[in-house]
BAMI-500694 format. One line per 8 residues: number of its first residue (from 1); their letters; for each residue x, y, z of C-alpha. Coordinates in steps of 0.5 Angstrom, whole numbers, plus 500, padded with zeros to 3 digits. Layout:
<sites>
NUM> A> X/Y/Z  ...;
</sites>
This chain:
<sites>
1> MEGLNRAV> 500/500/500  503/507/498  502/510/505  507/506/508  511/511/505  508/516/509  511/517/517  503/515/520;
9> CHVDVLIV> 499/510/516  492/507/517  490/500/514  485/496/516  490/489/515  497/489/517  499/482/514  507/480/516;
17> GGGPVGLI> 511/474/512  511/474/505  511/467/504  506/463/501  500/464/507  503/471/508  501/471/500  494/468/500;
25> TAIQLAKF> 491/471/506  493/478/503  491/476/495  485/474/498  483/480/502  485/484/495  481/479/491  475/481/496;
33> GHSGSIAV> 476/489/495  481/490/500  487/492/495  487/499/498  486/497/505  492/492/507  499/492/506  504/486/507;
41> IEKHLKSS> 511/486/510  517/482/509  523/482/513  527/479/507  529/481/501  526/476/496  532/476/491  536/474/499;
49> QDQYGRAI> 532/468/500  530/465/494  533/459/496  530/452/492  528/448/499  523/448/504  515/446/502  514/442/496;
57> TLYPRSSE> 508/439/495  500/441/496  495/435/498  488/435/494  484/440/499  490/444/499  489/444/491  481/445/491;
65> ILDQLGLA> 482/452/495  486/454/491  483/452/484  477/456/488  481/462/488  484/462/481  490/460/483  491/452/482;
73> DELAQECF> 492/452/474  498/456/474  501/452/480  498/446/476  502/448/470  509/449/472  509/443/477  511/435/477;
81> ACRSTVSY> 505/432/478  506/426/482  500/420/481  505/414/482  509/411/488  514/406/490  518/403/496  524/400/496;
89> DKDGNEVQ> 527/395/502  534/394/504  536/390/499  533/395/493  526/390/493  520/394/492  515/394/497  508/394/496;
97> GRGWYFME> 503/398/500  508/402/505  510/409/505  507/413/500  502/408/497  496/412/499  498/417/494  496/413/489;
105> NMKDTQWD> 489/413/491  486/419/493  480/420/490  473/424/489  477/430/486  479/433/481  487/434/483  487/426/485;
113> FALVLRQK> 495/428/485  501/430/489  501/437/486  509/438/487  513/446/485  519/448/490  517/454/494  520/458/491;
121> YQEEIFRR> 516/457/484  509/458/488  512/464/491  513/468/484  507/466/482  503/468/488  506/474/489  505/476/481;
129> RLNELGVK> 498/475/483  498/479/489  501/485/484  495/484/479  490/485/485  495/492/486  499/490/493  505/490/493;
137> LEAAVELI> 510/487/497  514/491/502  521/488/503  525/488/506  520/491/512  522/488/519  516/489/524  520/491/531;
145> QVNVDDAV> 514/493/536  507/491/536  502/495/542  494/494/542  491/498/545  485/494/549  481/501/551  480/501/543;
153> QQGDYKIT> 474/497/541  473/491/535  474/494/528  478/500/530  484/502/530  486/498/536  494/496/534  500/501/533;
161> AVTKNRMT> 505/497/529  513/500/528  517/497/522  524/498/520  526/498/513  532/494/514  535/497/507  534/505/510;
169> GEDQTIMC> 535/504/517  527/508/517  522/507/522  515/507/520  509/506/524  502/503/521  495/503/525  491/498/523;
177> KYLVGADG> 485/495/526  486/487/525  495/484/524  496/477/521  503/474/524  505/469/518  512/471/520  514/463/521;
185> GRSFVRRT> 516/459/526  520/464/530  515/469/529  516/476/532  508/477/533  507/471/536  513/472/542  512/480/542;
193> LDIPFNGS> 505/478/545  507/472/549  503/467/546  506/460/549  508/456/544  507/449/546  511/442/546  518/441/544;
201> TTEDKWVR> 523/440/540  527/433/540  534/432/539  532/428/532  535/431/526  533/431/519  536/432/513  533/435/506;
209> IDGIIETN> 537/436/500  535/438/493  539/438/486  539/434/479  541/428/480  543/421/476  541/414/479  540/407/478;
217> MPKSRVYG> 534/407/481  528/403/477  523/408/479  526/415/480  521/420/478  516/418/483  515/420/490  518/414/494;
225> SIESPAHG> 521/411/500  527/407/502  528/403/508  536/405/510  537/402/516  542/407/518  538/413/515  531/411/517;
233> NVLWAALD> 525/411/512  528/416/507  525/420/502  525/421/496  521/426/491  521/427/483  521/435/484  519/440/479;
241> HAATRIGF> 524/442/473  527/434/473  530/436/480  529/431/485  529/431/493  532/426/498  531/427/506  533/422/511;
249> AFTAERQK> 534/422/519  541/424/521  542/420/527  547/423/533  552/418/531  553/419/524  553/427/526  560/426/530;
257> QYPDFNEA> 563/424/522  562/431/521  564/437/525  562/442/519  556/439/516  557/443/509  554/440/502  560/435/501;
265> AAIAEATA> 557/432/508  551/432/504  551/429/499  556/423/502  550/422/507  545/422/502  549/418/498  550/412/503;
273> SVKPFTLK> 542/413/505  540/410/498  544/405/498  544/400/494  543/404/488  547/410/486  547/416/487  551/422/483;
281> FHQVHWFT> 550/430/484  550/434/478  548/440/481  545/442/488  540/447/489  539/447/496  541/443/504  539/443/510;
289> VYSVGQRV> 539/440/517  534/441/522  531/439/529  524/435/528  519/438/533  512/438/534  509/446/537  502/449/537;
297> ARNFFTKD> 501/457/540  495/455/545  492/462/541  491/463/533  487/469/535  488/473/541  486/481/544  480/481/538;
305> CVFLAGDA> 485/482/533  492/479/532  491/472/528  497/467/527  498/462/522  502/457/519  509/456/522  507/462/527;
313> CHTHSSGA> 502/458/530  503/451/530  511/447/527  511/440/526  516/435/523  516/435/514  515/427/515  508/427/512;
321> AQGMNTGI> 509/434/508  504/438/511  507/445/512  505/448/507  498/445/506  496/447/513  499/454/512  494/455/506;
329> HDACNLGW> 488/452/510  489/456/516  489/463/510  484/460/506  479/459/513  481/466/515  481/470/509  473/471/507;
337> KLSMVLDG> 471/472/515  475/477/516  474/481/509  466/480/510  467/483/517  471/488/515  465/490/509  460/490/516;
345> LASPSLLN> 457/484/512  459/479/519  459/481/526  467/481/528  465/475/533  465/470/526  473/472/528  473/467/533;
353> TYESERLP> 471/461/529  479/461/526  482/458/532  475/454/533  476/451/526  483/451/524  486/448/532  482/441/533;
361> NIQKLINY> 484/440/526  492/442/528  492/438/533  489/432/530  496/433/526  500/435/531  499/427/534  499/424/527;
369> DKDISRLM> 506/427/526  509/425/532  508/418/530  510/419/524  517/422/525  518/417/530  517/411/525  521/415/520;
377> TMQLPSGW> 527/415/524  525/407/526  522/408/532  516/405/534  510/411/536  511/413/544  507/408/548  507/403/543;
385> KGDPNADP> 503/397/545  503/392/540  509/387/538  516/391/541  520/387/536  514/390/530  518/393/523  517/401/524;
393> NEILGIVM> 517/402/516  510/396/516  507/400/522  508/406/518  505/403/511  499/402/516  498/409/519  500/412/513;
401> EEASTFTS> 495/410/510  490/410/516  490/417/516  491/419/509  484/422/507  486/427/513  494/428/510  490/430/503;
409> GLSIAFDL> 485/435/507  479/431/503  477/429/511  478/434/515  472/438/518  470/443/522  465/442/529  457/445/528;
417> NDLNVMGS> 458/451/530  454/457/527  457/456/520  456/450/521  449/448/523  445/441/522  438/442/518  432/438/517;
425> FESSFNPM> 435/435/510  435/427/511  439/424/507  437/417/503  443/414/505  446/411/511  450/414/513  449/422/510;
433> PVSPGQRG> 455/422/505  457/430/506  454/433/513  455/440/515  462/442/517  465/437/511  467/438/505  463/439/499;
441> PDVHLQKP> 465/435/494  467/436/487  461/434/482  461/433/475  456/437/472  453/440/465  452/447/462  444/448/459;
449> GTNEATRL> 444/449/451  452/446/451  451/440/455  459/442/456  462/439/462  463/443/468  465/442/475  461/444/482;
457> HKETPNNA> 468/448/485  469/452/478  461/454/478  463/456/486  468/460/486  471/464/493  469/471/492  468/471/499;
465> RFYIVVFS> 460/469/498  456/463/500  453/459/495  445/456/496  445/449/492  439/446/490  439/440/488  431/439/484;
473> GEPKHTSP> 432/432/484  428/429/479  422/435/476  417/430/476  416/428/482  419/434/486  415/440/482  411/441/488;
481> SLRNFSEC> 417/441/493  420/446/488  413/450/487  412/452/494  420/453/495  420/458/490  413/462/492  416/462/499;
489> LEGSKILS> 422/465/497  419/470/493  416/474/500  423/473/503  427/479/504  433/477/506  434/471/501  433/476/495;
497> DARLPISW> 437/482/498  442/483/493  446/486/498  448/480/502  454/475/499  449/469/497  449/466/490  445/461/488;
505> LTIPAKSG> 445/453/483  440/449/481  442/442/480  436/438/477  437/430/476  436/431/469  437/436/463  432/438/458;
513> PSAFELLG> 432/443/453  429/448/458  430/450/464  424/453/466  421/446/462  424/441/466  422/445/473  416/449/471;
521> IMPFGKLF> 418/455/474  425/459/473  432/456/476  434/459/483  441/461/479  444/458/474  443/451/473  447/446/471;
529> YDEEQTAH> 445/439/470  446/432/473  444/428/468  447/422/470  445/423/478  453/423/480  452/429/483  446/428/487;
537> LRYGIGIE> 448/420/490  455/424/492  451/429/496  446/423/499  441/427/495  435/422/493  432/424/486  425/423/489;
545> RGGVMVLR> 426/429/493  431/434/492  435/438/498  438/443/499  445/445/500  448/451/503  456/452/502  461/457/505;
553> PDGWVGTS> 465/461/501  471/457/502  467/450/500  465/447/506  458/445/507  454/450/512  448/447/513  444/443/509;
561> TALNEDAV> 435/443/509  429/439/506  426/442/499  420/444/502  416/451/503  420/450/511  426/451/506  426/459/507;
569> VELEAYFK> 426/459/514  431/455/515  436/458/511  433/465/513  435/463/521  442/461/518  444/467/515  441/471/521;
577> SVLLIDS> 446/468/525  452/468/521  451/476/517  449/482/519  442/482/517  437/489/517  430/486/520;
</sites>
């Protein structure tokens, strides 16, 4: 924001951290109409920090939510799309069903693969998009002081932040309504506000090294593992631009061999870790050695105005490749909520659901990661009650398979709250495939007239709007219900208020030459056909009764109602609890 050039400037939101989490948060706010009222600062000049390493993998749900923000296509253009995996035992024999095998079975999504693109390239794409939206990333600008005035009411300028330009030495005072700390595991925002960062760091160390390699491994352009007696469960990941990442445990015994762990040492250990296969580096892009730990901030939202996101509020090993994914989920849970509050469309109390929805899922990940990180270093999980002589590699495969839908993000769900409300809808299927608080599945549809194929996620982009999706079933059965619903809707001042962030879709379980002739009424919003009835089936909606689903802006199901005249009353009650609506 140009105001950063003044001695004191005022912004609605100050975002601290120019990595993927900060950039995606900023992109959302800019996309939702706040480009002139946000500032994004980054401590490091990107030219000095653009290393190849760090995060590499986006799982399906992360790709889906980025797709609904219009960000995934460009990532897909440049990525290595990984759909194949392999596991080798210590002798180089292929072992079935272990390691990353679950990645071959990520179904129920268009993005049924691991999108592998190093953080360097992802950030380049995100920075370009942010710039296109009229927001400049300010670097190298460091946050050096934060004060929150508790006497100022929420929504006003409660925060006084002081930054320093590390190039010129000049200080800047920024007054803001909200501050987002996306400034990494050593977060200044978290530390200066004295937010406890609970957890522990183990003595275990891991090495990661990226580069252009040559090997005799039979299957090398995959996500794989090698069960090394000396280096644990070794990660082998094919990367973008024909590169490869190798990661392994670095035991205390092996650390003693290297007073100085330099590039030559990293190459030597990587070469030893993949035995019996050969390995030759033609070029090293990046390497690191780091300690493994799991920590969670006590609060993700504090003082009614400060948020933590990504590594600033949770850190864990890279064992399950969740770091960037969890940060993206944080950003996309927060972005639309913050935008609606800034626009006066929702009460500030909506912001409390950021922590209540994200924290339980992070804790679940931390518990899972503790087991994963131990197993990858050839140790059985803490408190293990099974066979004490069990093979950690075998247990690892079981644990990763059991957690597969959580790892892919497709089963990440939220508890019931004001946003996630059980409605009157009763599924024709038991158990109900999709409930409030769960991801809204991406289903295939057809456009009217041309019968072109499309997808529900494509037709419900994240524009900080809710979608009311009327699954109208088979019209010959549901026509009376549709008419009653339509008549009641005409009398609803709330649901017909164009000022509210609500859009409509109608999905009949049949196609026809005319939407009106097919339904007997005009459709609600845009209409798309579900001629093969797969969309109704996936959402658990019987074609003889139909149903209504509300999708949140981020793509999770908000509520579901029966298709009848009472649905209008239910929907009004739902939106009254979520949005600021004039009675």
